[in-house]
C-alpha positions as CSV (number, residue, x, y, z in Angstrom):
1,M,21.8,-9.4,9.8
2,H,19.4,-6.6,9.5
3,Q,15.9,-6.9,10.6
4,L,13.2,-6.3,7.9
5,F,9.7,-5.3,9.7
6,L,6.4,-6.6,7.5
7,Y,3.3,-4.7,9.2
8,S,0.3,-7.0,8.8
9,T,-2.2,-8.3,10.4
10,V,-4.0,-12.1,11.3
11,G,-6.3,-13.2,8.0
12,C,-4.5,-10.3,5.4
13,H,-4.3,-12.1,2.1
14,L,-2.5,-9.4,0.8
15,C,0.0,-9.4,3.7
16,E,0.4,-13.3,2.8
17,L,1.4,-12.2,-0.8
18,A,3.6,-9.7,0.4
19,K,5.4,-12.3,2.4
20,E,5.9,-14.2,-0.7
21,Q,7.4,-11.4,-2.9
22,L,9.8,-11.0,0.2
23,E,10.9,-14.5,0.9
24,P,13.6,-14.6,-2.1
25,L,15.4,-11.4,-1.1
26,L,15.9,-12.5,2.7
27,E,19.0,-14.4,2.6
28,P,20.6,-12.6,-0.6
29,L,20.3,-9.4,1.4
30,N,21.0,-11.0,5.0
31,L,17.7,-10.0,6.2
32,K,15.7,-11.4,8.7
33,L,11.9,-11.0,8.5
34,V,9.9,-9.9,11.6
35,E,6.4,-10.0,11.1
36,V,4.3,-7.1,13.3
37,D,0.7,-7.9,13.8
38,I,-0.1,-4.4,13.8
39,A,-3.9,-5.1,15.6
40,E,-2.1,-7.8,18.4
41,Q,0.6,-5.0,19.6
42,G,-2.2,-3.2,21.1
43,N,-0.2,-0.2,20.2
44,D,-2.7,2.8,18.8
45,E,0.3,4.5,16.9
46,L,1.1,1.3,14.7
47,L,-2.8,1.1,14.4
48,E,-2.8,5.0,13.0
49,A,0.2,4.4,10.7
50,Y,-0.1,1.3,9.3
51,G,-3.9,0.4,9.4
52,V,-5.3,0.9,6.1
53,R,-2.1,0.7,4.8
54,I,-0.9,-2.9,5.3
55,P,1.0,-4.7,3.9
56,V,4.1,-2.4,4.8
57,I,7.4,-3.5,4.9
58,K,10.1,-1.1,7.0
59,L,13.9,-1.9,7.3
60,E,15.2,-1.5,10.9
61,G,16.8,2.0,11.9
62,Q,14.9,3.6,8.5
63,I,11.9,6.1,8.9
64,N,10.7,5.2,4.9
65,D,8.5,2.5,4.6
66,L,7.2,0.4,1.3
67,G,3.1,0.3,1.2
68,W,1.3,-2.6,-0.8
69,P,1.3,-2.9,-4.0
70,F,5.1,-4.0,-4.2
71,D,6.6,-7.0,-6.0
72,T,9.8,-8.7,-5.8
73,Q,11.6,-6.3,-7.9
74,M,10.2,-3.2,-6.2
75,A,10.9,-4.6,-2.7
76,Y,14.5,-5.0,-4.1
77,T,15.1,-1.3,-5.0
78,F,13.7,-0.4,-1.9
79,L,15.4,-2.5,0.4
80,V,19.2,-2.0,-1.2
81,Q,18.5,2.0,-1.3
82,F,17.8,1.8,2.3
83,K,20.1,-1.0,3.6
84,T,23.2,0.8,2.7
85,M,22.3,4.0,4.5
């Protein structure tokens, strides 16, 4: 099972929408969703990288990420492309 990171923060309405788009993909693609609160981590690198882009998804072990806006089909296409690498 691969981990799918969802970079977000508390109170982010768009992050909740992103999570709704991802939920139908988790089981079919054998993914575990791991939510990462960029503000809570106290990591300046995360804040710098994702602060103005959240929500952002990134597959475990990959460099590429997908930032909002995306729908379920766009997320699927992105994940299938990098899950096989």
